[in-house]
KOLFI-586426 format. One record per residue (C-alpha): y, z, x; residue number from 1. Coordinates in steps of 0.5 Angstrom, whole numbers, always signed. Each point is the difference from the previous one (the first is absolute). Layout:
% KOLFI-586426
     yy     zz     xx    k
      Y      Z      X  NUM
...
***
This chain:
% KOLFI-586426
     yy     zz     xx    k
    +37    +48    +84    1
     -7     +1     -4    2
     -6     -4     +3    3
     -3     -5     -5    4
     -7     +1     +0    5
     -2     -6     -5    6
     -2     +5     -6    7
     +5     -3     -4    8
     -2     -7     +1    9
     -3     -3     -7   10
     -7     -1     +0   11
     -2     -8     +1   12
     -6     -2     -3   13
     -5     -4     +5   14
     +0     -8     -2   15
     -5     -5     -2   16
     -2     -3     +6   17
     +5     -5     +3   18
     +5     +1     -6   19
     +6     +4     -2   20
     -4     +2     -6   21
     -2     +8     +0   22
     -7     +2     -1   23
     +2     +5     -6   24
     +2     -6     -5   25
     -7     -2     +0   26
     -2     +7     -4   27
     +6     -1     -4   28
     -2     -7     -2   29
     -7     +2     -2   30
     +3     +6     -4   31
     +4     -4     -4   32
     -6     -5     -1   33
     -4     +5     -3   34
     +5     +4     -4   35
     +2     -7     -3   36
     -7     -1     -2   37
     -1     +7     -3   38
     +7     -1     -4   39
     -1     -8     -3   40
     -8     +2     -1   41
     +2     +5     -4   42
     +5     -3     -4   43
     -4     -6     -1   44
     -4     +4     -5   45
     +5     +4     -3   46
     +1     -4     -7   47
     -7     -1     -1   48
     -1     +7     +1   49
     +5     +2     -5   50
     -2     -5     -5   51
     -8     +1     +1   52
     -1     +7     +3   53
     +6     +4     -3   54
     +0     -5     -7   55
     +7     -1     +0   56
     +4     -6     -3   57
     +3     -5     +4   58
     +7     +2     -1   59
     -1     +7     +2   60
     -5     -3     +6   61
     +6     -4     +2   62
     +5     +5     +0   63
     -4     +5     +4   64
     -1     -5     +5   65
     +7     -2     +1   66
     +2     +7     +0   67
     -5     +1     +6   68
     +3     -6     +4   69
     +7     +2     -1   70
     -1     +7     +2   71
     -4     -2     +6   72
     +7     -4     +2   73
     +5     +6     -2   74
     -4     +5     +4   75
     +1     -3     +7   76
     +7     +4     +0   77
     -3     +6     +0   78
     -5     -1     +6   79
     +6     -3     +4   80
     +4     +6     -1   81
     -6     +5     +2   82
     -1     -5     +6   83
     +7     +0     +2   84
     +2     +7     -2   85
     -5     +4     +1   86
     -7     -2     +3   87
     +1     -6     +4   88
     -4     -7     -2   89
     -6     +2     +3   90
     -2     +7     -3   91
     +3     -3     -7   92
     -5     -6     +0   93
     -6     +5     +2   94
     +2     +5     -6   95
     +2     -5     -5   96
     -7     -4     +2   97
     -4     +6     -2   98
     +4     +1     -6   99
     -2     -8     -1  100
     -7     +2     +1  101
     -1     +5     -5  102
     +3     -4     -5  103
     -5     -5     +1  104
     -6     +5     +0  105
     +3     +3     -7  106
     +1     -7     -3  107
     -8     -2     +2  108
     -2     +7     -3  109
     +4     -2     -6  110
     -4     -6     -1  111
     -7     +4     +0  112
     -2     +1     -7  113
     -4     +6     +1  114
     +6     +4     +2  115
     +3     +1     -7  116
     +3     -3     -6  117
     +5     -6     -1  118
     +6     +5     +1  119
     -3     +3     +6  120
     -1     -7     +3  121
     +8     -2     -2  122
     +2     +7     +3  123
     -3     -2     +7  124
     +2     -7     +0  125
     +7     +1     -1  126
     +0     +6     +5  127
     -4     -5     +5  128
     +5     -5     -1  129
     +6     +4     +1  130
     -2     +3     +6  131
     -2     -7     +2  132
     +7     -3     -1  133
     +3     +6     +4  134
     -5     -1     +5  135
     +1     -8     +1  136
     +8     +0     -2  137
     +1     +6     +5  138
     -3     -3     +6  139
     +2     -7     -1  140
     +7     +0     +3  141
     -3     +4     +6  142
     -6     -4     +2  143
     +5     -6     +1  144
     +5     +4     +3  145
     -5     +4     +5  146
     -3     -7     +2  147
     +7     -2     +2  148
     +1     +6     +4  149
     -5     -2     +5  150
     +4     -5     +3  151
     +5     +0     +5  152
     +7     -2     -2  153
     -1     -6     +5  154
     -6     -3     -3  155
     +4     -2     -7  156
     -5     -7     +0  157
     -6     +4     +0  158
     +2     +5     -5  159
     +2     -6     -5  160
     -7     -3     +1  161
     -3     +7     -1  162
     +3     +0     -7  163
     -3     -6     -2  164
     -7     +2     +3  165
     +1     +6     -4  166
     +2     -4     -7  167
     -6     -4     +2  168
     -5     +6     +0  169
     +3     +2     -7  170
     -2     -6     -3  171
     -7     +0     +3  172
     -1     +7     -3  173
     +2     -3     -6  174
     -4     -6     -1  175
     -6     +3     +3  176
     +0     +6     -5  177
     +2     -4     -6  178
     -6     -4     +1  179
     -5     +6     +2  180
     +2     +5     -5  181
     -1     -4     -7  182
     -7     -2     +3  183
     -2     +8     +1  184
     +3     +1     -7  185
     -4     -5     -4  186
     -6     -2     +4  187
     -2     +7     +2  188
     -2     +5     -6  189
     +0     +7     +0  190
     +0     +5     -5  191
     -3     -5     -5  192
     +7     -4     +0  193
     +5     -4     +5  194
     +0     +4     +6  195
     +8     +2     +1  196
     -2     +6     +4  197
     -3     -4     +5  198
     +6     -5     +0  199
     +5     +6     +0  200
     -4     +3     +5  201
     +0     -5     +6  202
     +8     -1     +0  203
     -1     +8     +1  204
     -4     -1     +6  205
     +4     -5     +3  206
     +6     +4     -1  207
     -4     +6     +4  208
     -1     -5     +5  209
     +7     -2     +1  210
     +2     +7     +1  211
     -5     +1     +5  212
     +2     -6     +4  213
     +7     +2     +0  214
     -1     +7     +2  215
     -5     -3     +6  216
     +6     -4     +3  217
     +4     +7     +0  218
     +0     +0     +8  219
     +3     -7     +1  220
     +6     +0     -5  221
     +7     +1     +1  222
     +3     +5     -5  223
     +7     +1     -1  224
     +1     +7     -3  225
     +4     +1     -6  226
     +8     +2     +0  227
     +1     +5     -5  228
     +1     -1     -7  229
     +4     -7     +1  230
     +0     -2     -7  231
     +4     +7     -2  232
     +5     -2     +6  233
     +1     -7     -3  234
     +2     +2     -7  235
     +4     +6     +2  236
     +4     -5     +5  237
     +1     -5     -5  238
     +2     +5     -5  239
     +5     +3     +4  240
     +3     -6     +2  241
     +1     -2     -7  242
     +3     +7     -2  243
     +4     +0     +6  244
     +3     -7     -1  245
     +2     +1     -7  246
     +4     +7     +2  247
     +4     -4     +6  248
     +7     +0     -1  249
     +5     -6     +1  250
     +2     +2     +7  251
     -7     +0     +2  252
     -2     -6     +5  253
     -5     -5     -2  254
     -7     +0     +2  255
     -4     -6     +2  256
     -5     +1     -4  257
     -1     +5     -6  258
     -6     +4     +3  259
     +5     +2     +6  260
     +3     +5     -5  261
     -6     +4     +2  262
     +2     +1     +7  263
     +3     +6     -1  264
     -7     +3     -1  265
     -5     -4     +2  266
     -2     -3     +7  267
     +2     -8     +1  268
     -7     -2     +2  269
     -2     +2     -7  270
     +6     -3     -4  271
     -2     -7     +4  272
     -7     +1     -1  273
     +1     +0     -8  274
     +5     -6     +1  275
     -6     -4     +3  276
     -5     +3     -6  277
     +5     -2     -6  278
     +1     -7     +3  279
     -7     -1     +0  280
     -1     +3     -7  281
     +6     -5     -3  282
     -4     -5     +2  283
     -6     +2     -4  284
     +4     +0     -6  285
     -2     -7     -2  286
     -7     +0     +3  287
     -4     +3     -6  288
     +0     -7     -4  289
     -4     -3     +6  290
     -6     +5     -2  291
     +2     -1     -7  292
     -3     -7     +1  293
     -5     +1     +5  294
     -4     +6     -4  295
     -1     -5     -6  296
     -6     -3     +4  297
     -4     +6     -3  298
     +3     -1     -7  299
     +4     -7     -3  300
     -4     -4     +5  301
     -7     +3     -1  302
     +1     -1     -8  303
     +2     -7     +2  304
     -6     -1     +4  305
     -5     +3     -6  306
     +3     -6     -4  307
     -2     -5     +5  308
     -7     -3     +3  309
     -2     +5     +5  310
     -6     -5     +3  311
     +4     +0     +7  312
     +2     +7     +3  313
     +7     +2     +3  314
     +0     +1     +7  315
     +1     +8     +0  316
     +1     +0     +8  317
     +6     -4     +0  318
     +4     +6     +3  319
     -5     +0     +6  320
     +1     -7     +1  321
     +7     +0     +0  322
     +2     +6     +4  323
     -3     -3     +7  324
     +3     -7     -2  325
     +7     +2     -1  326
     +0     +5     +6  327
     -3     -5     +5  328
     +2     -7     -3  329
     +6     +0     -5  330
     +4     +6     +3  331
     +0     -3     +7  332
     +1     -7     -2  333
     +6     +2     -3  334
     +2     +4     +6  335
     -1     -7     +4  336
     +5     -3     -5  337
     +5     +5     +3  338
     +1     +3     -7  339
     +2     +7     -1  340
     -5     +2     -5  341
     +2     +7     -1  342
     -4     +5     -4  343
     +5     +0     -6  344
     +0     -7     +0  345
     -8     +0     +0  346
     +0     +5     -6  347
     +5     -5     -4  348
     -4     -6     +2  349
     -6     +4     -3  350
     +4     +1     -6  351
     +1     -7     -1  352
     -8     -1     +1  353
     -1     +5     -5  354
     +5     -4     -5  355
     -4     -6     +1  356
     -6     +3     -1  357
     +2     +1     -7  358
     +3     -7     -1  359
     -7     -2     +2  360
     -3     +5     -5  361
     +5     -3     -6  362
     -3     -7     +2  363
     -7     +2     -1  364
     +2     +4     -7  365
     +4     -6     -3  366
     -3     -7     +3  367
     -8     +2     +0  368
     -4     +1     -6  369
     -1     +8     +0  370
     -3     +1     -6  371
     +1     +7     -3  372
     -6     +4     -1  373
     -1     +4     -6  374
     +1     +6     +5  375
     +1     -1     +7  376
     -7     -1     +4  377
     -4     +0     -7  378
     -3     -5     -4  379
     +0     +0     -8  380
     -7     -1     -4  381
     -1     -1     -7  382
     -6     +0     -4  383
     -1     -3     -6  384
     -7     +2     -4  385
     -2     -6     -5  386
     -7     +3     +0  387
     -3     +3     -7  388
     -1     +7     +3  389
     +5     +5     +3  390
     +0     +1     +7  391
     +3     +5     +5  392
     +3     -3     +7  393
     -1     +3     +6  394
     +3     -2     +7  395
     -4     +4     +5  396
     +2     +1     +7  397
     +8     -2     -1  398
     +3     +5     +5  399
     +3     -5     +4  400
     +4     +1     +7  401
     +7     -1     -2  402
     +0     -5     +6  403
     -6     -4     -2  404
     +1     -7     +0  405
     -4     -2     -7  406
     -7     +3     -3  407
     -6     -3     -3  408
     -1     +4     -6  409
     -6     +2     -4  410
     +1     +1     -7  411
     -5     +4     -4  412
     -1     -1     -8  413
     -4     +5     -4  414
     -2     -2     -7  415
     -4     +4     -5  416
     -6     -5     +2  417
     +1     +0     +7  418
     +4     +0     +7  419
     +3     -6     +3  420
     +2     -1     +8  421
     +5     -5     +0  422
     +2     -3     +7  423
     +8     -2     -1  424
     +1     -3     +7  425
     +6     +0     +4  426
     +6     +4     -4  427
     +6     -2     +4  428
     +7     +3     +1  429
     +5     -2     -5  430
     -5     -3     -5  431
     -1     +1     -7  432
     -7     -1     -3  433
     -3     -1     -7  434
     -8     +1     +0  435
     -3     -2     -7  436
     -7     +3     -2  437
     -4     -4     -5  438
     -8     +1     -2  439
     -5     -6     +2  440
     -7     +0     +0  441
     -1     +3     +7  442
     +4     +6     -3  443
     +8     -1     +3  444
     +4     -5     +2  445
     +6     +1     +4  446
     +6     -4     +1  447
     +6     +1     +5  448
     +7     -3     +0  449
     +5     +1     +5  450
     +7     +0     -5  451
     +4     +1     +6  452
     -1     -2     +7  453
     -1     +4     +6  454
     +5     +1     +5  455
     +0     -7     +4  456
     +6     +2     +5  457
     -3     +1     +7  458
     +2     +7     +3  459
     +1     -4     +6  460
     +7     -2     -3  461
     +2     +7     +1  462
     -1     -1     +8  463
     +7     -2     +1  464
     +3     +6     -3  465
     -4     +5     +4  466
     +1     -4     +6  467
     +8     +0     -1  468
     +0     +8     -2  469
     -5     +2     +6  470
     +5     -4     +5  471
     +6     +4     -3  472
     -4     +6     +0  473
     -1     -1     +8  474
     +7     -1     +1  475
     +3     +5     -4  476
     -5     +6     +0  477
     -2     +0     +7  478
     +7     -1     +2  479
     +3     +5     -4  480
     -6     +5     +2  481
     +2     -1     +8  482
     +8     +0     -2  483
     +0     +6     -4  484
     -3     +3     +7  485
     +4     -3     +5  486
     +7     +2     -4  487
     -2     +7     -1  488
     +2     +6     +4  489
     -6     +3     +4  490
     +1     +6     -5  491
     +0     -4     -7  492
     -5     -5     +1  493
     -5     +2     -5  494
     +6     +1     -5  495
     +2     -7     +1  496
     -7     -2     -1  497
     +0     +4     -6  498
     +6     -4     -2  499
     -3     -6     +1  500
     -6     +1     -4  501
     +4     +3     -6  502
     +2     -7     -1  503
     -7     -2     -2  504
     +0     +5     -5  505
     +7     -2     -3  506
     -3     -7     +0  507
     -6     +2     -5  508
     +6     +3     -4  509
     +3     -6     -1  510
     -6     -4     -2  511
     -1     +5     -6  512
     +7     +0     -2  513
     +0     -8     +0  514
     -7     -1     -3  515
     +1     +5     -5  516
     +7     -2     -2  517
     +1     -7     +1  518
     -6     -2     -5  519
     +1     -7     +3  520
     -6     -6     +1  521
     -4     +1     +6  522
     +3     -6     +3  523
     +7     +2     -1  524
     -1     +7     +3  525
     -2     -3     +6  526
     +6     -4     +0  527
     +4     +6     -1  528
     -3     +4     +6  529
     +1     -6     +4  530
     +7     -1     -1  531
     +1     +8     +0  532
     -3     +0     +7  533
     +5     -6     +3  534
     +6     +4     -3  535
     -2     +6     +4  536
     -2     -4     +6  537
     +7     -2     +0  538
     +3     +7     -1  539
     -5     +2     +6  540
     +2     -6     +4  541
     +8     +2     -1  542
     -2     +8     +2  543
     -4     -2     +6  544
     +5     -5     +3  545
     +5     +6     +1  546
     -6     +5     +3  547
     +0     +1     +7  548
     -6     +1     +3  549
     -1     +7     +4  550
     -4     +3     +5  551
     -1     +7     -1  552
     +0     +1     +7  553
     +7     -2     +1  554
     +1     +7     -4  555
     -3     +3     +6  556
     +4     -3     +5  557
     +7     +1     -4  558
     -1     +7     -1  559
     -3     +1     +7  560
     +7     -3     +3  561
     +4     +5     -5  562
     -4     +5     +2  563
     +2     -1     +8  564
     +7     -1     -3  565
     +0     +6     -3  566
     -3     +4     +6  567
     +5     -3     +4  568
     +6     +2     -4  569
     -3     +7     +0  570
     +0     +0     +8  571
     +7     -3     +0  572
     +2     +6     -5  573
     -3     +5     +4  574
     +3     -3     +7  575
     +7     +0     -4  576
     -1     +7     -2  577
     -1     +3     +7  578
     +7     -3     +3  579
     +4     +6     -3  580
     -4     +4     +4  581
     +1     -3     +6  582
     +7     +0     -1  583
     +0     +7     -1  584
     -4     +1     +6  585
     +5     -4     +4  586
     +6     +3     -2  587
***
């Protein structure tokens, strides 16, 4: 018997003082914060960059923006395949982060006017975005799964809280970058204009820091090696099972599961692991509808906000507040009530909260006076000249931020005799103004009339819908992230994380289909989405009712027992084979 030298024991990361949390997760959390800062900081400027710097129209800018967003959620599958089948999660994160950094650098260079003409800027910008999408999407399923790998199997509660902290770091990076990078773009001037190069360069630096921090923790990580081209094996096993089943004759015995028809060629362990993954993927089928509602915070709800009075700002930090409230208050309280609030029940409840958020949005749309502006976020100004001389009207300094609340406008009137500077005062969103110019003894007389009153509904009415959908996000998204990890076999964790992220991409596709095809009034569209999510939640709950939670470690125990049984059978066969020999020697 060989002596156990201890070399095969998995690496155990040192723990944070007095806890079961590995020190290695601190590096992963900081890495995620910096990466999300770089991603959302860059993304916050994309539409403005397309319109104001590349001089694209609104439709093209919007199309490219959504195409980039979708690509970022389709590339996780590629990253998961590389991680689980070839490089492992650690090396995949490093190599794709380098691609990510290169994409940011190219994007920043493309924003420097002196590097070439507009064609060169477009080429560099698109190349940078493709590399960024490959980088951010490729590492997305690996980082969360790699963080889960750092915990021992017995520390499931600590691992669950890690995913909550992980999600908070995502939102902290997002909030800070969304506030900071627009300031860098507008308040800092370079090359005689808005400094897009600096605004894109800072996210590039943050991504470099993210990579350095992740590498710095290398000696502390528990790293699981890849186990070959698992996706190819999975596809081959499924294909062989389907083919073998259709070829079977009537006399063949029935199998408990259609995948068992692959037992002639593929190992039982692989078959059982594929069954685990397929059961979870079936659960994922209804989930894109949640993201279809959730992602409208950046589109339909934003448009609703532009038609309201923005004197009160929404609390952008709701997610940072709700996560600890749920982890330290709501969930423990539910546990004290002896309610078995399983992960799938949490996700279904999150879907209901999202539907209620759209009901609240519908009530705001119908019950409150949300005055439609001439264009969302704009005001209409008409000038009537009753003077004897023809005048040319100019409004200098009219390049407003799209998130500006309102603006004090100055109008310049130039006639053949002289130039007049007229202070128009506050022009608020949603209003239509008429300005009448007349001559008097002093030179010019100005009358300003408000034909359509400015938006008079406070944006505070949106707080309930944001609170509801944030509560739904905490229960749905964080739980789904941890559920995807816990229910996946060790060699398919990144693949299943990628499957989870794909639901986000398909959710955006649903929004495009409904928004473009339905052509409903806004309140009716909100009602439609809420009703669809409730229907999907019912379907999801029925599927979840029949789902059996699996501990992937049960597979190890099961196949260890099978291995022992096979060894015992082999020893028995060998013993039986010796019996005739003994008989011959005795005769």
